[in-house]
C-alpha positions, 0 to 999 in steps of 0.5 A, spaced: 322 258 221 329 260 218 333 266 222 335 273 221 341 271 219 341 266 214 335 269 211 340 275 210 345 270 208 341 267 202 339 275 200 346 277 200 347 270 195 341 271 191 344 278 189 351 275 188 348 271 183 343 277 180 350 281 180 354 276 176 348 274 171 347 281 170 355 282 169 355 276 164 350 278 159 350 286 160 358 286 161 359 280 156 356 284 151 359 290 151 366 287 152 365 283 146 362 290 142 368 293 144 373 287 142 370 286 135 370 294 134 377 293 136 379 287 132 375 289 125 379 296 125 385 293 126 386 286 123 390 287 118 386 284 112 380 287 107 375 291 111 370 285 109 374 280 111 376 283 118 369 285 119 367 277 118 373 275 122 372 279 128 364 278 128 366 270 128 371 271 134 365 275 138 362 269 139 367 265 143 369 272 146 362 272 149 362 265 151 369 266 155 366 272 158 360 268 161 365 263 163 370 268 167 364 272 170 361 265 174 368 263 175 371 269 178 371 268 187 366 274 187 362 279 183 367 284 185 372 281 181 367 279 175 365 286 174 373 288 175 375 283 170 370 285 165 371 292 167 378 292 166 379 290 159 373 294 156 377 300 158 382 299 155 378 297 149 374 303 149 381 306 149 384 303 143 378 304 139 377 311 141 384 312 139 383 308 133 378 313 131 382 319 133 387 317 128 382 316 122 
């Protein structure tokens, strides 16, 4: 039989892994989408080429986001490491739409 403290620790670890998994999938997707939007808008090339380049870069960005989430010290740092650049990219995307 396991003690209640070890089962509590196991639950905490499982929730941390679940949080990181959600961060990797949902947060990584959100960050990647924002990077793609901003890159497609601001790359200095023809619009079709900018969209294609941004879309191809999105695969590398998503991969880096997933690696970051599971390399961070804690789930909080993983979420913060995705949220901070996502906020900046959202502001850049919103600011670009305001100028157009």
